[in-house]
Structures are given as C-alpha cells and as structure tokens.
N, CA and C atoms as an extended XYZ file, in Angstrom:
279
Properties=species:S:1:pos:R:3:atomname:S:1:resname:S:1:resid:I:1 pbc="F F F"
N        -5.207       -4.406      -12.170 N   MET     1
C        -5.831       -3.156      -11.799 CA  MET     1
C        -4.815       -2.026      -11.950 C   MET     1
N        -5.252       -0.925      -12.491 N   LYS     2
C        -4.376        0.225      -12.655 CA  LYS     2
C        -4.193        0.932      -11.325 C   LYS     2
N        -3.014        1.491      -11.142 N   VAL     3
C        -2.737        2.270       -9.945 CA  VAL     3
C        -3.274        3.672      -10.193 C   VAL     3
N        -4.276        4.042       -9.442 N   THR     4
C        -4.901        5.349       -9.598 CA  THR     4
C        -4.442        6.270       -8.475 C   THR     4
N        -4.602        7.575       -8.652 N   PRO     5
C        -4.229        8.492       -7.572 CA  PRO     5
C        -4.964        8.190       -6.264 C   PRO     5
N        -6.219        7.779       -6.348 N   ALA     6
C        -6.972        7.466       -5.135 CA  ALA     6
C        -6.355        6.277       -4.406 C   ALA     6
N        -5.833        5.338       -5.146 N   LEU     7
C        -5.213        4.153       -4.536 CA  LEU     7
C        -3.896        4.515       -3.866 C   LEU     7
N        -3.134        5.398       -4.460 N   ILE     8
C        -1.859        5.804       -3.875 CA  ILE     8
C        -2.085        6.615       -2.604 C   ILE     8
N        -3.203        7.300       -2.516 N   GLN     9
C        -3.517        8.081       -1.328 CA  GLN     9
C        -4.196        7.241       -0.256 C   GLN     9
N        -4.349        5.959       -0.505 N   HIS    10
C        -5.003        5.037        0.421 CA  HIS    10
C        -4.154        4.841        1.676 C   HIS    10
N        -4.795        4.490        2.790 N   GLU    11
C        -4.094        4.158        4.021 CA  GLU    11
C        -3.611        2.715        3.931 C   GLU    11
N        -2.334        2.490        4.109 N   PHE    12
C        -1.765        1.150        3.956 CA  PHE    12
C        -1.641        0.396        5.273 C   PHE    12
N        -1.683        1.099        6.398 N   ILE    13
C        -1.588        0.427        7.692 CA  ILE    13
C        -2.813       -0.461        7.868 C   ILE    13
N        -2.563       -1.714        8.182 N   GLY    14
C        -3.630       -2.687        8.359 CA  GLY    14
C        -3.849       -3.584        7.158 C   GLY    14
N        -3.306       -3.209        6.006 N   LEU    15
C        -3.458       -4.039        4.814 CA  LEU    15
C        -2.436       -5.167        4.798 C   LEU    15
N        -2.784       -6.240        4.119 N   GLU    16
C        -1.860       -7.346        3.898 CA  GLU    16
C        -0.920       -6.941        2.762 C   GLU    16
N         0.383       -7.116        2.976 N   ALA    17
C         1.376       -6.721        1.978 CA  ALA    17
C         2.328       -7.878        1.717 C   ALA    17
N         2.804       -7.927        0.474 N   LYS    18
C         3.810       -8.902        0.092 CA  LYS    18
C         4.850       -8.180       -0.746 C   LYS    18
N         6.119       -8.451       -0.485 N   VAL    19
C         7.185       -7.874       -1.300 CA  VAL    19
C         7.387       -8.809       -2.486 C   VAL    19
N         7.006       -8.332       -3.671 N   ALA    20
C         7.064       -9.160       -4.874 CA  ALA    20
C         8.439       -9.113       -5.537 C   ALA    20
N         9.018       -7.912       -5.606 N   LYS    21
C        10.332       -7.731       -6.220 CA  LYS    21
C        11.110       -6.752       -5.358 C   LYS    21
N        12.418       -6.891       -5.400 N   SER    22
C        13.239       -5.957       -4.643 CA  SER    22
C        14.673       -6.005       -5.139 C   SER    22
N        15.355       -4.880       -5.026 N   SER    23
C        16.780       -4.855       -5.337 CA  SER    23
C        17.580       -5.477       -4.198 C   SER    23
N        16.952       -5.619       -3.035 N   ASN    24
C        17.561       -6.283       -1.885 CA  ASN    24
C        16.953       -7.683       -1.779 C   ASN    24
N        17.701       -8.732       -2.074 N   PRO    25
C        17.132      -10.087       -2.105 CA  PRO    25
C        16.542      -10.559       -0.781 C   PRO    25
N        16.966       -9.999        0.341 N   SER    26
C        16.421      -10.437        1.626 CA  SER    26
C        14.987       -9.955        1.844 C   SER    26
N        14.528       -8.958        1.090 N   TYR    27
C        13.159       -8.461        1.214 CA  TYR    27
C        12.145       -9.333        0.480 C   TYR    27
N        12.564      -10.010       -0.573 N   ILE    28
C        11.636      -10.754       -1.428 CA  ILE    28
C        10.965      -11.855       -0.627 C   ILE    28
N         9.637      -11.892       -0.706 N   GLY    29
C         8.868      -12.921       -0.023 CA  GLY    29
C         8.345      -12.532        1.341 C   GLY    29
N         8.666      -11.341        1.827 N   ILE    30
C         8.117      -10.908        3.112 CA  ILE    30
C         6.622      -10.690        2.931 C   ILE    30
N         5.830      -11.351        3.787 N   VAL    31
C         4.373      -11.259        3.710 CA  VAL    31
C         3.838      -11.015        5.111 C   VAL    31
N         2.876      -10.099        5.224 N   GLY    32
C         2.258       -9.849        6.518 CA  GLY    32
C         1.460       -8.564        6.498 C   GLY    32
N         0.984       -8.189        7.666 N   ALA    33
C         0.188       -6.968        7.805 CA  ALA    33
C         1.111       -5.775        8.007 C   ALA    33
N         0.784       -4.672        7.358 N   VAL    34
C         1.539       -3.432        7.546 CA  VAL    34
C         1.106       -2.857        8.896 C   VAL    34
N         2.061       -2.704        9.810 N   ILE    35
C         1.711       -2.189       11.134 CA  ILE    35
C         2.158       -0.751       11.356 C   ILE    35
N         3.074       -0.270       10.512 N   ASP    36
C         3.513        1.114       10.637 CA  ASP    36
C         4.114        1.558        9.310 C   ASP    36
N         4.088        2.862        9.109 N   GLU    37
C         4.648        3.435        7.884 CA  GLU    37
C         5.372        4.711        8.247 C   GLU    37
N         6.589        4.843        7.762 N   THR    38
C         7.341        6.080        7.932 CA  THR    38
C         7.579        6.678        6.555 C   THR    38
N         8.389        7.701        6.506 N   ARG    39
C         8.639        8.379        5.237 CA  ARG    39
C         9.243        7.438        4.198 C   ARG    39
N        10.163        6.584        4.619 N   ASN    40
C        10.887        5.742        3.674 CA  ASN    40
C        10.675        4.249        3.865 C   ASN    40
N         9.930        3.836        4.880 N   THR    41
C         9.812        2.401        5.159 CA  THR    41
C         8.389        1.973        5.484 C   THR    41
N         8.135        0.683        5.276 N   PHE    42
C         6.962        0.009        5.806 CA  PHE    42
C         7.468       -0.967        6.855 C   PHE    42
N         6.764       -1.094        7.959 N   ILE    43
C         7.076       -2.118        8.940 CA  ILE    43
C         5.976       -3.162        8.824 C   ILE    43
N         6.378       -4.381        8.483 N   ILE    44
C         5.440       -5.473        8.220 CA  ILE    44
C         5.609       -6.519        9.312 C   ILE    44
N         4.494       -6.973        9.876 N   LEU    45
C         4.505       -8.005       10.905 CA  LEU    45
C         4.381       -9.364       10.231 C   LEU    45
N         5.466      -10.138       10.287 N   GLN    46
C         5.498      -11.467        9.674 CA  GLN    46
C         5.884      -12.466       10.753 C   GLN    46
N         5.003      -13.420       11.039 N   ASP    47
C         5.256      -14.450       12.053 CA  ASP    47
C         5.672      -13.827       13.385 C   ASP    47
N         4.940      -12.806       13.815 N   ASN    48
C         5.196      -12.092       15.074 CA  ASN    48
C         6.577      -11.444       15.140 C   ASN    48
N         7.166      -11.174       13.995 N   LYS    49
C         8.433      -10.451       13.915 CA  LYS    49
C         8.231       -9.227       13.041 C   LYS    49
N         8.839       -8.131       13.442 N   ARG    50
C         8.750       -6.895       12.663 CA  ARG    50
C         9.834       -6.890       11.592 C   ARG    50
N         9.417       -6.697       10.362 N   LYS    51
C        10.346       -6.607        9.240 CA  LYS    51
C        10.234       -5.198        8.665 C   LYS    51
N        11.346       -4.515        8.555 N   THR    52
C        11.368       -3.169        7.997 CA  THR    52
C        11.805       -3.264        6.539 C   THR    52
N        10.967       -2.719        5.657 N   VAL    53
C        11.238       -2.763        4.225 CA  VAL    53
C        11.329       -1.334        3.701 C   VAL    53
N        12.428       -1.020        3.041 N   VAL    54
C        12.611        0.306        2.450 CA  VAL    54
C        11.720        0.401        1.213 C   VAL    54
N        10.916        1.453        1.148 N   LYS    55
C         9.911        1.586        0.081 CA  LYS    55
C        10.527        1.633       -1.313 C   LYS    55
N        11.564        2.450       -1.505 N   ASP    56
C        12.061        2.645       -2.869 CA  ASP    56
C        12.915        1.489       -3.382 C   ASP    56
N        13.080        0.445       -2.583 N   GLN    57
C        13.827       -0.733       -3.030 CA  GLN    57
C        12.916       -1.912       -3.341 C   GLN    57
N        11.598       -1.718       -3.294 N   ALA    58
C        10.703       -2.876       -3.426 CA  ALA    58
C         9.461       -2.545       -4.247 C   ALA    58
N         8.861       -3.614       -4.780 N   VAL    59
C         7.553       -3.561       -5.428 CA  VAL    59
C         6.625       -4.394       -4.543 C   VAL    59
N         5.497       -3.812       -4.159 N   PHE    60
C         4.593       -4.433       -3.198 CA  PHE    60
C         3.316       -4.927       -3.858 C   PHE    60
N         2.777       -6.020       -3.338 N   HIS    61
C         1.425       -6.477       -3.660 CA  HIS    61
C         0.593       -6.246       -2.410 C   HIS    61
N        -0.409       -5.376       -2.507 N   PHE    62
C        -1.298       -5.092       -1.384 CA  PHE    62
C        -2.640       -5.760       -1.632 C   PHE    62
N        -3.193       -6.374       -0.588 N   THR    63
C        -4.526       -6.960       -0.667 CA  THR    63
C        -5.491       -5.981       -0.022 C   THR    63
N        -6.398       -5.434       -0.817 N   LEU    64
C        -7.371       -4.461       -0.334 CA  LEU    64
C        -8.493       -5.181        0.410 C   LEU    64
N        -9.314       -4.440        1.175 N   PRO    65
C       -10.398       -5.077        1.931 CA  PRO    65
C       -11.385       -5.876        1.074 C   PRO    65
N       -11.538       -5.529       -0.197 N   ASP    66
C       -12.456       -6.275       -1.070 CA  ASP    66
C       -11.752       -7.448       -1.768 C   ASP    66
N       -10.573       -7.845       -1.268 N   ALA    67
C        -9.780       -8.982       -1.747 CA  ALA    67
C        -9.118       -8.731       -3.099 C   ALA    67
N        -9.088       -7.497       -3.552 N   THR    68
C        -8.379       -7.143       -4.778 CA  THR    68
C        -6.894       -7.006       -4.458 C   THR    68
N        -6.059       -7.570       -5.309 N   ILE    69
C        -4.618       -7.466       -5.121 CA  ILE    69
C        -4.073       -6.468       -6.139 C   ILE    69
N        -3.338       -5.472       -5.651 N   VAL    70
C        -2.760       -4.458       -6.531 CA  VAL    70
C        -1.251       -4.438       -6.343 C   VAL    70
N        -0.546       -4.165       -7.419 N   GLU    71
C         0.909       -4.058       -7.382 CA  GLU    71
C         1.290       -2.595       -7.480 C   GLU    71
N         2.103       -2.142       -6.524 N   ILE    72
C         2.520       -0.745       -6.500 CA  ILE    72
C         4.031       -0.696       -6.293 C   ILE    72
N         4.693        0.089       -7.124 N   ASP    73
C         6.133        0.304       -6.967 CA  ASP    73
C         6.338        1.211       -5.757 C   ASP    73
N         7.212        0.817       -4.875 N   GLY    74
C         7.455        1.576       -3.654 CA  GLY    74
C         7.983        2.976       -3.898 C   GLY    74
N         8.610        3.211       -5.051 N   LYS    75
C         9.136        4.546       -5.357 CA  LYS    75
C         8.018        5.585       -5.398 C   LYS    75
N         6.823        5.162       -5.776 N   ILE    76
C         5.674        6.069       -5.822 CA  ILE    76
C         5.213        6.429       -4.418 C   ILE    76
N         5.447        5.539       -3.462 N   LEU    77
C         4.933        5.696       -2.109 CA  LEU    77
C         5.879        6.416       -1.157 C   LEU    77
N         7.080        6.768       -1.616 N   VAL    78
C         8.041        7.428       -0.733 CA  VAL    78
C         7.495        8.784       -0.309 C   VAL    78
N         7.554        9.050        0.969 N   GLY    79
C         7.057       10.295        1.539 CA  GLY    79
C         6.187        9.997        2.740 C   GLY    79
N         5.978       10.988        3.542 N   ARG    80
C         5.132       10.808        4.725 CA  ARG    80
C         3.705       10.517        4.292 C   ARG    80
N         3.038        9.633        5.022 N   PRO    81
C         1.659        9.284        4.631 CA  PRO    81
C         0.736       10.501        4.554 C   PRO    81
N         0.869       11.424        5.495 N   GLU    82
C        -0.016       12.598        5.493 CA  GLU    82
C         0.294       13.536        4.336 C   GLU    82
N         1.526       13.577        3.877 N   GLU    83
C         1.878       14.415        2.735 CA  GLU    83
C         1.487       13.769        1.419 C   GLU    83
N         1.417       12.440        1.403 N   ARG    84
C         1.022       11.729        0.192 CA  ARG    84
C        -0.426       12.058       -0.185 C   ARG    84
N        -1.240       12.388        0.804 N   LEU    85
C        -2.629       12.769        0.531 CA  LEU    85
C        -2.710       14.074       -0.251 C   LEU    85
N        -1.780       14.989        0.019 N   LYS    86
C        -1.799       16.308       -0.606 CA  LYS    86
C        -1.113       16.328       -1.972 C   LYS    86
N        -0.219       15.362       -2.194 N   LYS    87
C         0.620       15.377       -3.398 CA  LYS    87
C        -0.200       15.121       -4.659 C   LYS    87
N         0.052       15.922       -5.664 N   ARG    88
C        -0.561       15.683       -6.966 CA  ARG    88
C         0.238       14.610       -7.665 C   ARG    88
N        -0.456       13.668       -8.243 N   ILE    89
C         0.209       12.543       -8.868 CA  ILE    89
C         0.009       12.607      -10.365 C   ILE    89
N         1.113       12.518      -11.070 N   ARG    90
C         1.059       12.508      -12.522 CA  ARG    90
C         0.510       11.195      -13.007 C   ARG    90
N        -0.358       11.255      -13.970 N   ARG    91
C        -0.895       10.016      -14.539 CA  ARG    91
C         0.183        9.328      -15.351 C   ARG    91
N         0.338        8.022      -15.105 N   LEU    92
C         1.360        7.255      -15.799 CA  LEU    92
C         0.762        6.416      -16.922 C   LEU    92
N        -0.530        6.575      -17.200 N   TRP    93
C        -1.184        5.775      -18.223 CA  TRP    93
C        -1.991        6.626      -19.142 C   TRP    93
C-alpha cells in the first residue's frame, strides 16, 4: 500500500505497531500498541512494558483497523501529532 497524505495524518495512538528496521538494533522487533506519541518518539506497550522508540531512527509497520499493514518511515512522522495534520506533504510517488 502506498503511503498517502491521509495515512500520514492518521492517528497512531491505539494502533498495533512493529519496528521493522532501525539504525538502533535494540529497537528492531518491538511489537505492541502505541500508547503515546510525542514530537520525536512513539511509546509502545510491549508485554506490559513501555518501550520508547525514536521516530527518525526506525521504519514502522502499522496495522490499521481494517487489518491492512502499512510501512512508514519514521522520518516522515517526526513532529507533533497536531501539527502533522496541518503539514502539507510532498508526494513521493
């Protein structure tokens, strides 16, 4: 699935997330529900433990409510969630 501007403006809190790739090897394989989002990080609940993942160091696989899995580079998601709604996104395709 292509990453569209509507998808980048989506609310990620509550979605299932997996860190697929990362420049930090300790992040790879973290799987769980996104419980909080800040400007530069996602906080993922994995096995009742909070894991903080820096957005611009990882590539995420998000499972949407309709069971679609999308891959998004965290560099695109850097910024406050409320500001991401207003940001114009350049088409990459």
